N, C-alpha and C positions, 0 to 999 in steps of 0.2 A: 673569709672567703672573697677572693678578688676574681671571681668568675663574672663575666659579662654575658647577657643575653639580650636578644631584640624581642619584641613584642609588638603586635599591632592592636589598636583599638577598633572593635567591631562597631557596627551600626548601632548597638544598644549600649555602647559606652563602655563595654568590657574589656578588660585585658587579660590574656590568656598568659600565666605564668609556665615556663617550662617545667616538665615532670621531674626532670634532674634536680631543679632547684626547690621545687616543693619539698622533694624527698629528702635532700641534704638539710633542709631546714625543719624537717618533721612537721609540715604542714599538710592539712587534708581540706576536703571540702568543708565549708562552714567555718574554717578558722577567721578569727577576726584580726584585721590589720588596721593600724593607725598609719594614717596619710598625712604628710607634712609637705607642703610647698614651700620652698625657701630657694632664693635666687634662681628662680627659673627651672628648678630641679623638684622632682617629687620624690620622697623619701617614704618608703613602706616599712613598717616595723610591725612584727607579730606582736598581738597582745596576748600574755599567758592567760590561760583558761583556769578557772577556779575548778580544783577537783569535785566531781559528782559526790557527795555523800549520801548513803543511803542507810535504812535502819534495817538489820537483819538479826533475828532473834535477840532484839533489844540492845543490840550493838551497832555503833556508827561504823560504816566499812566504805572505804574510798574504791570508787570504780573508776579505774583507769580508762582512758581513752586511747585506743591503740589506733596509731598511725602507721600508715605504709605496709608492706608485706613481712610479716613476722615468720613465714614459714621456715626460712633458713635458720633463724636463731632458736625455734622451737626444735627443729630437727637436730641442730647443734648441742643443745642441752640435754635433749633425749639420749644423744649417743654418748655424751660425756657421763650421764648418769648410769647407762647400761654398762660402760667400760669401768665404772668404779665399782659397782656391784659385782662384775665380774671377776675384778682384782681381790675383792672380800672373798669371795668363795674358791679362790685358788689355793 
């Protein structure tokens, strides 16, 4: 991605990243970034999160962290399943 955005540093030292950029990188509040200062530039790199493992009924299960709005994806999958079921009953 070669898109450029501008950002301001607020009085608390925070930088707000454009929502479009966060969405395209699948980042959400709480994500951890590695900051590297080199040659007068600041590089930000997302640090991948370890998946959360929980025990359920004696099995280890991965609990995914959902980022962004998944409503459209869920609706599209639902429509595809309904369409497939309708074809099976024709």
